[in-house]
C-alpha positions as CSV (number, residue, x, y, z in Angstrom):
1,M,60.3,188.3,103.1
2,K,60.9,184.7,101.9
3,T,64.5,185.4,101.0
4,L,65.1,187.0,104.4
5,A,63.7,183.9,106.2
6,T,65.8,181.6,103.9
7,L,69.0,183.6,104.7
8,L,68.2,183.5,108.4
9,L,67.7,179.7,108.3
10,L,70.9,179.2,106.3
11,S,73.0,181.3,108.7
12,L,72.0,179.3,111.8
13,P,74.8,176.9,112.9
14,T,74.2,173.2,112.3
15,P,74.9,170.8,115.1
16,K,77.8,168.5,114.5
17,F,78.0,165.3,116.6
18,A,81.4,164.0,117.5
19,S,82.0,160.4,116.6
20,S,82.8,158.2,119.5
21,P,86.1,156.3,119.3
22,K,85.6,152.6,118.5
23,T,86.8,150.2,121.1
24,P,88.2,146.8,120.0
25,P,86.0,143.8,120.8
26,E,86.9,141.6,123.8
27,P,89.3,138.8,122.9
28,V,87.8,135.3,122.9
29,K,89.3,132.9,125.3
30,L,89.2,129.5,123.6
31,A,92.3,127.8,124.8
32,A,91.8,128.6,128.5
33,A,88.2,127.2,128.5
34,H,89.3,123.6,128.1
35,R,92.1,123.3,130.6
36,G,92.1,120.5,133.1
37,G,88.6,119.1,132.5
38,Q,86.9,116.2,130.6
39,W,84.0,115.8,128.2
40,Y,81.0,113.7,129.4
41,L,77.7,112.6,127.9
42,A,74.7,114.0,129.9
43,Q,71.4,112.3,130.3
44,T,69.9,114.8,127.9
45,G,72.2,113.5,125.2
46,H,74.4,116.6,125.1
47,A,78.1,116.7,125.6
48,V,79.2,118.7,128.7
49,Y,82.7,119.8,129.7
50,C,83.3,119.5,133.5
51,Y,86.3,120.2,135.7
52,G,85.4,118.3,138.9
53,P,85.1,114.6,139.7
54,V,82.3,112.3,138.9
55,V,80.4,111.5,142.1
56,L,77.4,109.4,143.2
57,V,74.5,111.3,144.7
58,P,71.3,109.8,146.1
59,N,68.2,110.0,144.0
60,N,64.8,109.1,145.4
61,E,63.5,107.6,142.1
62,I,66.5,105.5,140.9
63,G,68.7,105.2,144.0
64,M,72.2,106.4,143.3
65,E,73.0,108.6,140.3
66,R,76.3,109.5,138.7
67,V,76.8,113.2,138.2
68,A,79.7,115.3,136.8
69,T,80.6,118.3,139.0
70,F,81.8,121.8,138.3
71,C,80.6,121.9,134.7
72,Q,81.0,124.7,132.2
73,G,78.0,126.9,131.9
74,E,75.2,127.5,134.3
75,R,75.0,124.1,136.1
76,S,77.3,122.9,138.8
77,M,76.1,119.2,138.6
78,V,75.0,117.3,135.5
79,P,73.5,113.8,135.6
80,L,75.4,111.5,133.3
81,K,74.1,108.9,130.9
82,D,75.3,105.4,131.8
């Protein structure tokens, strides 16, 4: 009886999974990221790369504040260190 059960288990087809074709990684755009902008020193002490002009905006606490515009990353305006 055991041999019959063993033969039955061995005769069952085993599932074979097809391997998915590997896609190449996205190319990194290093040269295009720094075209037409300038590096500035933010109030936080970090360097930021911005594409737009430096403008003065009103600030209630200190009067007028210099900010760089259209900066790389999440922020559109970054206060600059004088």
